[in-house]
C-alpha positions as CSV (number, residue, x, y, z in Angstrom):
1,M,0.0,0.0,0.0
2,I,1.3,3.4,-1.0
3,Y,0.2,5.2,2.2
4,L,2.0,2.6,4.3
5,L,5.3,3.5,2.6
6,L,4.6,7.2,3.2
7,L,3.7,6.7,6.8
8,W,6.9,4.9,7.6
9,S,9.3,6.9,5.4
10,L,8.2,10.4,6.4
11,S,9.4,11.8,9.7
12,F,6.7,13.3,11.9
13,S,8.4,16.7,11.8
14,G,8.4,16.7,8.0
15,F,4.9,15.5,7.6
16,S,3.0,18.4,5.8
17,Q,-0.8,19.0,5.9
18,A,-1.0,18.0,2.2
19,E,0.9,14.8,2.8
20,F,-1.3,14.0,5.8
21,D,-4.5,14.7,3.8
22,S,-3.3,12.5,1.0
23,N,-2.6,9.6,3.3
24,L,-5.9,10.0,5.1
25,I,-7.8,10.0,1.8
26,E,-6.0,6.8,0.7
27,I,-6.7,5.1,4.0
28,R,-10.4,6.2,3.9
29,E,-10.6,4.7,0.4
30,S,-8.9,1.5,1.5
31,V,-11.4,1.2,4.4
32,E,-14.3,1.4,2.0
33,E,-12.8,-1.3,-0.2
34,A,-12.4,-3.5,2.8
35,V,-16.0,-2.8,3.9
36,N,-17.3,-3.6,0.4
37,G,-15.3,-6.9,0.4
38,G,-16.0,-7.8,4.0
39,D,-12.2,-7.9,4.6
40,K,-11.7,-8.0,8.3
41,E,-7.9,-8.3,8.1
42,R,-7.6,-5.2,5.8
43,L,-9.8,-3.2,8.2
44,V,-7.5,-4.1,11.1
45,D,-4.5,-3.0,9.0
46,N,-6.2,0.3,8.2
47,R,-7.0,0.8,11.8
48,N,-3.3,0.4,12.7
49,C,-2.5,3.1,10.0
50,L,-5.0,5.4,11.6
51,E,-3.5,4.9,15.0
52,R,-0.2,6.0,13.6
53,L,-1.8,9.1,11.9
54,L,-3.3,10.0,15.3
55,S,0.2,10.6,16.7
56,M,0.9,13.3,14.1
57,E,-1.4,15.8,15.8
58,I,-3.2,16.8,12.6
59,K,-7.0,16.7,12.3
60,K,-7.1,14.5,15.4
61,W,-10.9,14.9,15.6
62,L,-11.3,13.3,12.2
63,V,-8.8,10.5,12.8
64,H,-10.6,9.6,16.0
65,H,-13.8,9.6,13.9
66,Y,-12.4,7.2,11.4
67,L,-11.1,4.9,14.1
68,A,-14.6,4.8,15.5
69,Y,-16.0,4.1,12.1
70,V,-13.6,1.2,11.5
71,D,-14.6,-0.1,15.0
72,Y,-18.2,0.0,14.0
73,R,-17.5,-2.0,10.8
74,L,-15.4,-4.5,12.8
75,V,-18.3,-5.1,15.2
76,N,-20.3,-6.5,12.3
77,L,-17.4,-8.9,11.3
78,E,-16.6,-10.2,14.7
79,K,-18.3,-13.5,15.8
80,D,-17.6,-13.4,19.6
81,K,-19.4,-11.1,21.9
82,E,-16.3,-10.0,23.8
83,S,-14.6,-8.7,20.6
84,R,-17.7,-7.0,19.4
85,G,-18.1,-5.3,22.8
86,K,-14.5,-4.1,22.8
87,H,-14.9,-2.5,19.4
88,I,-18.1,-0.8,20.5
89,K,-16.4,0.6,23.6
90,D,-13.3,1.7,21.7
91,G,-15.5,3.3,19.1
92,I,-17.5,5.3,21.6
93,L,-14.3,6.5,23.3
94,H,-12.9,7.7,20.0
95,L,-16.1,9.5,19.2
96,E,-16.1,11.2,22.6
97,K,-12.6,12.4,21.9
98,S,-13.5,13.5,18.4
99,I,-16.5,15.5,19.7
100,E,-14.4,17.0,22.5
101,I,-12.0,18.5,19.9
102,N,-14.7,19.4,17.4
103,N,-18.3,19.4,18.5
104,N,-19.6,20.7,15.1
105,F,-19.1,17.6,13.1
106,A,-22.5,16.1,12.7
107,E,-21.4,12.6,11.6
108,A,-19.6,12.0,14.9
109,F,-22.9,12.4,16.7
110,A,-24.7,10.2,14.2
111,L,-22.1,7.4,14.5
112,L,-22.2,7.7,18.3
113,S,-25.9,7.2,18.2
114,L,-25.4,4.0,16.2
115,L,-22.8,2.6,18.5
116,Y,-25.0,3.3,21.5
117,N,-27.7,1.2,19.8
118,Q,-25.2,-1.6,19.1
119,E,-24.1,-1.6,22.7
120,I,-27.7,-2.4,23.7
121,G,-27.4,-5.6,21.6
122,I,-24.3,-6.6,23.7
123,N,-25.8,-5.5,27.0
124,P,-29.7,-5.3,27.0
125,A,-29.5,-3.8,30.5
126,L,-28.3,-0.6,28.9
127,G,-31.5,-0.4,26.8
128,M,-33.2,2.6,28.5
129,T,-30.0,4.5,29.2
130,N,-28.5,4.1,25.7
131,S,-31.8,4.7,23.9
132,I,-31.9,8.1,25.5
133,K,-28.2,8.8,24.7
134,S,-28.7,7.6,21.1
135,G,-31.8,9.8,20.6
136,K,-29.9,12.9,21.9
137,A,-26.9,12.1,19.7
138,I,-28.9,11.7,16.5
139,N,-31.0,14.8,17.2
140,K,-27.7,16.8,17.6
141,A,-26.5,15.4,14.3
142,Y,-29.7,16.5,12.5
143,S,-29.4,20.0,14.0
144,L,-25.9,20.4,12.7
145,D,-26.3,18.9,9.2
146,P,-29.9,18.1,8.3
147,E,-29.3,17.2,4.7
148,N,-26.4,14.8,5.3
149,P,-27.4,11.5,3.8
150,R,-25.3,9.4,6.2
151,I,-27.3,10.9,9.2
152,W,-30.5,9.7,7.6
153,L,-29.0,6.4,6.8
154,I,-27.7,5.8,10.3
155,D,-31.0,7.0,11.8
156,G,-32.8,4.6,9.5
157,I,-30.7,1.7,10.7
158,G,-31.6,2.5,14.3
159,T,-35.3,2.9,13.5
160,L,-35.5,-0.4,11.6
161,Y,-34.5,-2.4,14.7
162,K,-36.3,-0.2,17.2
163,P,-39.6,-1.6,18.5
164,T,-42.7,0.0,16.9
165,V,-44.0,1.0,20.3
166,F,-40.9,3.2,20.7
167,G,-41.2,4.8,17.3
168,G,-39.4,2.2,15.2
169,G,-40.4,-0.3,12.5
170,E,-40.1,-0.9,8.8
171,N,-42.3,1.9,7.6
172,K,-40.6,4.7,9.5
173,A,-37.2,3.3,8.6
174,L,-38.1,3.1,4.9
175,K,-38.9,6.8,4.9
176,K,-35.5,7.6,6.3
177,F,-33.6,5.4,3.9
178,L,-35.5,6.9,1.0
179,K,-34.6,10.4,2.2
180,S,-31.0,9.3,2.6
181,A,-30.9,7.9,-1.0
182,E,-32.4,11.2,-2.3
183,Y,-29.8,13.3,-0.4
184,Y,-26.9,11.2,-1.7
185,K,-27.8,12.5,-5.2
186,T,-27.0,16.1,-4.3
187,Y,-24.9,16.2,-1.1
188,K,-21.3,17.3,-1.7
189,T,-18.4,18.4,0.4
190,E,-15.3,20.2,-0.8
191,D,-13.0,18.5,1.8
192,K,-11.9,15.2,0.3
193,T,-10.7,13.9,3.7
194,L,-14.3,13.8,5.1
195,P,-16.4,10.6,5.0
196,N,-17.9,9.5,1.7
197,W,-19.5,6.1,2.5
198,G,-23.0,4.9,2.1
199,K,-24.1,5.5,-1.5
200,A,-24.4,1.8,-2.2
201,E,-25.2,0.7,1.3
202,V,-28.4,2.7,1.5
203,Y,-29.9,0.7,-1.3
204,T,-29.0,-2.5,0.5
205,W,-30.8,-1.3,3.6
206,L,-33.8,-0.4,1.4
207,G,-33.7,-3.9,0.0
208,I,-33.6,-5.4,3.5
209,T,-36.5,-3.2,4.6
210,Y,-38.6,-4.2,1.6
211,M,-37.8,-7.9,2.3
212,K,-39.1,-7.4,5.8
213,K,-42.3,-5.9,4.3
214,E,-42.6,-8.9,1.9
215,E,-42.1,-6.6,-1.1
216,N,-39.5,-8.9,-2.7
217,Q,-39.5,-7.3,-6.2
218,K,-38.6,-3.9,-4.7
219,A,-36.1,-5.6,-2.5
220,M,-34.3,-7.1,-5.5
221,E,-34.4,-3.9,-7.4
222,N,-32.6,-2.1,-4.6
223,F,-30.0,-4.8,-4.1
224,N,-29.2,-4.5,-7.8
225,L,-29.0,-0.7,-7.5
226,S,-26.5,-1.2,-4.8
227,L,-24.3,-3.4,-7.0
228,E,-24.6,-0.8,-9.9
229,I,-22.8,1.6,-7.6
230,E,-20.4,-0.9,-6.0
231,P,-20.1,-4.1,-8.2
232,D,-18.0,-5.8,-5.6
233,Y,-20.2,-5.1,-2.6
234,K,-20.2,-8.5,-0.8
235,W,-23.2,-7.8,1.5
236,A,-25.5,-6.8,-1.4
237,K,-24.5,-10.1,-3.2
238,Q,-25.3,-12.1,0.0
239,C,-28.7,-10.4,0.3
240,I,-29.5,-11.2,-3.3
241,K,-28.7,-14.9,-2.7
242,E,-30.7,-14.9,0.5
243,L,-33.7,-13.4,-1.4
244,E,-33.3,-15.9,-4.3
245,D,-33.2,-18.8,-1.8
246,K,-36.3,-17.5,0.0
247,Q,-38.2,-17.1,-3.3
248,S,-37.2,-20.6,-4.5
249,H,-38.5,-22.1,-1.2
250,E,-41.8,-20.3,-1.5
251,K,-42.5,-21.8,-5.0
């Protein structure tokens, strides 16, 4: 990897802002390739690179954010409860540090909301406490950047798995995913170091939501839209196979 060579060859004192940004962008892109391919080992390698960038005292709030994002992705690839719990705790700590440095970055609050929800899955006793924390965090995210598609996507994920009695369910989640997909068409940022994930993922979540609603044709259409954006997206391919298996058993 090019950025690995840069990280080890450049001294901290000679590491310019431009060189830092270039490395961060390349790591961010590598993270997304690992997410698309479900590559746990590569995510761990990228996390190690981010840890090294953190020591360079440049955009620490953003590096903390990316470390938390990688932790979030690793939670979904870990099989044992202890490892998943550690990534959640580490991710929350990194986001708290990110927000402490820069409390105007909406996506940090959105991702924090998602990790609070994941922690409930590990420890149901935190249900009430973390639900309140999650709600406050996502509301803060909306107040800072209401047209950010990743905020709508993250909120949709939380809503999909929230009990209907508490404001969750497929129908409400569907509206948020559709809103996210719409915002992805127009949302832009000039800073190339900022997050850029979710364009393909939102259609996979739409597909999953339609599957839950037994609207299989719409589900398949959205899974295919996801693959049009990211042809190597492993999760979308797995969802298509699951849907095809389901349909074959129903015949």
